[in-house]
DRENDO-1510 file (C-alpha; in Angstrom, 1 decimal, always signed):
<recs>
REC; n; res; u; v; w
REC; 1; MET; +17.1; -13.5; -4.1 .
REC; 2; PRO; +19.9; -11.2; -4.0 .
REC; 3; LEU; +19.8; -7.9; -5.9 .
REC; 4; THR; +22.4; -7.8; -8.5 .
REC; 5; ARG; +24.4; -4.5; -9.4 .
REC; 6; ARG; +22.0; -3.9; -12.4 .
REC; 7; THR; +19.0; -4.3; -10.7 .
REC; 8; ALA; +20.4; -1.9; -7.9 .
REC; 9; LEU; +21.5; +0.8; -10.4 .
REC; 10; LEU; +18.2; +0.3; -11.9 .
REC; 11; SER; +16.1; +0.7; -8.7 .
REC; 12; ALA; +17.8; +3.8; -7.8 .
REC; 13; ILE; +17.4; +5.2; -11.0 .
REC; 14; ALA; +13.5; +4.7; -10.5 .
REC; 15; ALA; +13.8; +5.7; -7.1 .
REC; 16; SER; +15.2; +9.1; -8.1 .
REC; 17; ARG; +12.7; +9.5; -10.9 .
REC; 18; ALA; +9.9; +8.8; -8.3 .
REC; 19; LEU; +11.4; +11.4; -5.9 .
REC; 20; ALA; +11.2; +14.0; -8.6 .
REC; 21; GLN; +7.4; +13.3; -8.4 .
REC; 22; THR; +7.2; +13.5; -4.7 .
REC; 23; LYS; +4.7; +15.8; -3.0 .
REC; 24; PRO; +5.9; +16.8; +0.5 .
REC; 25; ASN; +3.7; +15.4; +3.6 .
REC; 26; ASP; +4.3; +18.3; +5.8 .
REC; 27; GLN; +2.6; +16.4; +8.9 .
REC; 28; TYR; +4.8; +13.3; +7.9 .
REC; 29; PRO; +7.7; +14.6; +6.1 .
REC; 30; ASP; +9.7; +11.4; +6.3 .
REC; 31; ALA; +7.3; +9.0; +6.9 .
REC; 32; ALA; +5.1; +8.8; +3.9 .
REC; 33; PRO; +6.5; +10.7; +0.9 .
REC; 34; TYR; +4.0; +10.9; -2.2 .
REC; 35; VAL; +5.7; +8.5; -4.9 .
REC; 36; PRO; +2.7; +7.0; -7.1 .
REC; 37; ALA; +3.4; +3.2; -7.7 .
REC; 38; PRO; +3.7; +2.1; -11.3 .
REC; 39; PRO; +0.3; +0.2; -12.6 .
REC; 40; GLU; +2.2; -3.2; -12.7 .
REC; 41; ILE; +3.3; -3.2; -9.3 .
REC; 42; THR; -0.1; -1.8; -8.0 .
REC; 43; GLU; -1.7; -5.1; -9.9 .
REC; 44; ALA; +1.2; -7.4; -8.7 .
REC; 45; MET; +0.7; -6.1; -4.9 .
REC; 46; LEU; -3.3; -7.1; -5.2 .
REC; 47; LYS; -2.5; -10.3; -7.0 .
REC; 48; LEU; +0.0; -11.2; -4.4 .
REC; 49; ALA; -2.2; -10.6; -1.7 .
REC; 50; GLY; -4.9; -13.0; -3.5 .
REC; 51; VAL; -7.5; -9.8; -3.5 .
REC; 52; GLY; -11.1; -10.9; -4.6 .
REC; 53; SER; -14.6; -9.4; -4.3 .
REC; 54; SER; -15.0; -10.7; -0.6 .
REC; 55; ASP; -12.0; -8.9; +0.4 .
REC; 56; VAL; -12.3; -5.2; +2.0 .
REC; 57; VAL; -8.6; -3.5; +1.2 .
REC; 58; TYR; -7.4; -0.6; +3.1 .
REC; 59; ASP; -4.4; +1.2; +1.3 .
REC; 60; LEU; -2.5; +3.4; +4.0 .
REC; 61; GLY; -1.1; +6.5; +2.4 .
REC; 62; SER; -3.3; +6.0; -0.7 .
REC; 63; GLY; -1.9; +8.8; -2.7 .
REC; 64; ASP; -4.0; +9.3; -5.6 .
REC; 65; GLY; -6.2; +6.1; -4.7 .
REC; 66; ARG; -4.7; +3.8; -7.9 .
REC; 67; ILE; -4.6; +0.8; -5.3 .
REC; 68; VAL; -8.1; +1.3; -4.1 .
REC; 69; ILE; -9.6; +2.0; -7.5 .
REC; 70; MET; -7.8; -1.0; -9.3 .
REC; 71; ALA; -8.9; -3.3; -6.1 .
REC; 72; ALA; -12.7; -2.1; -6.7 .
REC; 73; LYS; -12.5; -2.2; -10.6 .
REC; 74; LYS; -10.4; -5.1; -11.4 .
REC; 75; PHE; -10.7; -7.4; -8.5 .
REC; 76; GLY; -14.2; -6.6; -7.3 .
REC; 77; ALA; -13.4; -5.8; -3.8 .
REC; 78; THR; -14.5; -3.0; -1.4 .
REC; 79; ALA; -11.6; -0.8; -0.7 .
REC; 80; VAL; -10.8; +2.3; +1.8 .
REC; 81; GLY; -7.9; +4.4; +0.7 .
REC; 82; VAL; -6.2; +6.5; +3.8 .
REC; 83; GLU; -4.6; +9.8; +2.8 .
REC; 84; ILE; -3.8; +12.7; +4.8 .
REC; 85; ASP; -3.2; +15.3; +1.8 .
REC; 86; THR; -6.5; +17.0; +1.1 .
REC; 87; ASP; -5.8; +17.6; -2.8 .
REC; 88; LEU; -4.9; +13.8; -3.0 .
REC; 89; VAL; -8.2; +13.2; -1.1 .
REC; 90; HIS; -10.1; +15.2; -3.9 .
REC; 91; GLU; -8.1; +13.7; -6.8 .
REC; 92; SER; -8.7; +10.0; -5.6 .
REC; 93; ARG; -12.6; +10.6; -5.1 .
REC; 94; GLU; -12.9; +12.3; -8.3 .
REC; 95; THR; -10.9; +9.1; -10.3 .
REC; 96; ALA; -13.1; +6.7; -8.2 .
REC; 97; ARG; -16.2; +8.6; -9.4 .
REC; 98; ARG; -14.8; +8.8; -13.2 .
REC; 99; ALA; -14.0; +4.8; -13.3 .
REC; 100; GLY; -17.5; +3.9; -11.9 .
REC; 101; VAL; -16.1; +2.6; -8.4 .
REC; 102; ALA; -17.3; +5.4; -6.4 .
REC; 103; ASP; -19.9; +2.5; -4.6 .
REC; 104; LYS; -17.1; +0.4; -3.9 .
REC; 105; VAL; -14.5; +2.7; -2.8 .
REC; 106; SER; -14.1; +5.6; +0.3 .
REC; 107; ILE; -11.7; +7.8; +0.4 .
REC; 108; LEU; -10.8; +8.8; +4.3 .
REC; 109; GLU; -9.1; +12.0; +4.8 .
REC; 110; GLN; -7.0; +11.1; +7.9 .
REC; 111; ASP; -3.8; +10.2; +9.6 .
REC; 112; LEU; -2.7; +6.5; +8.8 .
REC; 113; PHE; -1.6; +5.8; +12.2 .
REC; 114; GLN; -4.9; +6.7; +13.7 .
REC; 115; THR; -6.9; +4.7; +11.3 .
REC; 116; ASP; -8.9; +1.9; +12.4 .
REC; 117; THR; -7.9; -1.2; +10.4 .
REC; 118; ARG; -9.9; -3.9; +11.9 .
REC; 119; ARG; -12.1; -4.2; +8.9 .
REC; 120; ALA; -9.6; -4.6; +6.4 .
REC; 121; SER; -8.4; -8.4; +5.1 .
REC; 122; VAL; -5.8; -6.8; +3.1 .
REC; 123; VAL; -3.7; -3.8; +4.1 .
REC; 124; THR; -1.5; -2.3; +1.1 .
REC; 125; MET; +1.3; +0.3; +1.7 .
REC; 126; TYR; +4.1; +1.8; -0.2 .
REC; 127; LEU; +5.9; +3.3; +3.0 .
REC; 128; LEU; +9.3; +3.6; +4.2 .
REC; 129; THR; +10.7; +0.8; +6.1 .
REC; 130; LYS; +10.6; +2.9; +9.4 .
REC; 131; THR; +7.0; +4.0; +9.1 .
REC; 132; LEU; +6.1; +0.4; +8.4 .
REC; 133; ASP; +7.8; -0.9; +11.7 .
REC; 134; ARG; +5.8; +1.8; +13.7 .
REC; 135; LEU; +2.4; +0.7; +11.7 .
REC; 136; LYS; +3.4; -3.3; +12.5 .
REC; 137; PRO; +2.3; -3.4; +16.3 .
REC; 138; LYS; -1.0; -1.5; +15.4 .
REC; 139; LEU; -1.6; -3.7; +12.5 .
REC; 140; ILE; -1.1; -7.0; +14.1 .
REC; 141; ALA; -3.3; -5.7; +17.2 .
REC; 142; GLU; -6.2; -4.8; +14.7 .
REC; 143; LEU; -6.1; -7.3; +12.1 .
REC; 144; LYS; -7.7; -10.8; +11.9 .
REC; 145; PRO; -5.5; -14.0; +11.6 .
REC; 146; GLY; -5.4; -14.8; +7.8 .
REC; 147; SER; -5.5; -11.0; +6.8 .
REC; 148; ARG; -2.9; -10.1; +4.5 .
REC; 149; ILE; -0.3; -6.9; +4.5 .
REC; 150; VAL; +1.6; -6.1; +1.4 .
REC; 151; SER; +4.2; -3.5; +0.8 .
REC; 152; PHE; +5.8; -2.1; -2.0 .
REC; 153; SER; +9.7; -1.9; -2.3 .
REC; 154; PHE; +10.0; -1.7; +1.6 .
REC; 155; PRO; +10.2; -4.6; +4.1 .
REC; 156; MET; +9.2; -4.6; +7.8 .
REC; 157; SER; +12.3; -5.1; +10.4 .
REC; 158; ASN; +12.3; -8.2; +12.2 .
REC; 159; TRP; +9.0; -9.6; +10.6 .
REC; 160; PRO; +10.3; -11.9; +7.7 .
REC; 161; PRO; +7.7; -11.8; +4.8 .
REC; 162; THR; +5.7; -14.7; +4.2 .
REC; 163; LYS; +6.4; -14.3; +0.3 .
REC; 164; VAL; +8.3; -11.9; -1.8 .
REC; 165; GLU; +8.1; -11.3; -5.7 .
REC; 166; GLU; +10.1; -9.3; -7.9 .
REC; 167; VAL; +8.2; -7.2; -10.6 .
REC; 168; ASN; +10.7; -5.5; -13.2 .
REC; 169; GLY; +13.6; -5.6; -10.7 .
REC; 170; ARG; +11.5; -4.3; -7.7 .
REC; 171; ARG; +10.3; -6.0; -4.7 .
REC; 172; VAL; +6.8; -6.8; -3.5 .
REC; 173; TYR; +6.5; -8.1; +0.0 .
REC; 174; LEU; +3.6; -10.3; +1.7 .
REC; 175; TRP; +2.8; -11.1; +5.2 .
REC; 176; VAL; +0.0; -13.0; +6.7 .
REC; 177; VAL; -1.0; -12.4; +10.2 .
REC; 178; SER; -1.3; -15.0; +12.3 .
REC; 179; LYS; -2.5; -15.4; +16.1 .
REC; 180; ASP; +1.7; -15.6; +16.5 .
REC; 181; SER; +2.5; -13.0; +14.6 .
REC; 182; LYS; +4.3; -10.4; +17.0 .
</recs>
């Protein structure tokens, strides 16, 4: 579905507003800037992946924890956030506690490139394409066939998505891992 000029302009405005809220990541300054996804996008990502109570959702670069908290609270999933920023880790844990889902949500303070994702049935990400491309071989090697990967705004190069949805002029991408994924 081609972007119209209006949609492209609205996306550029939204991106510039989001960048104003960006918190720098000293270790990976160009890999995963902290830009919170809007609630309607968070919900759309989880719905597109078909998240349910039997799923284990990993959010790589989980920021303030909004995706993992919604996965647990609204969809009944077990969820793991992976975040390298200590302040965001503390904020996420406190928000999960206040939301009443601390028993279903874990926030790991670690490097997303070093995280073992083998338990995940769903992986969500709001990362730049070049970061997604770096993660792709790791995810394909670790995730079981049938696992779902969802990305907001950015696709992976050289791996056509299984499905793309547009939400308020922004794209959400879904890939399903198969034994033939490369």
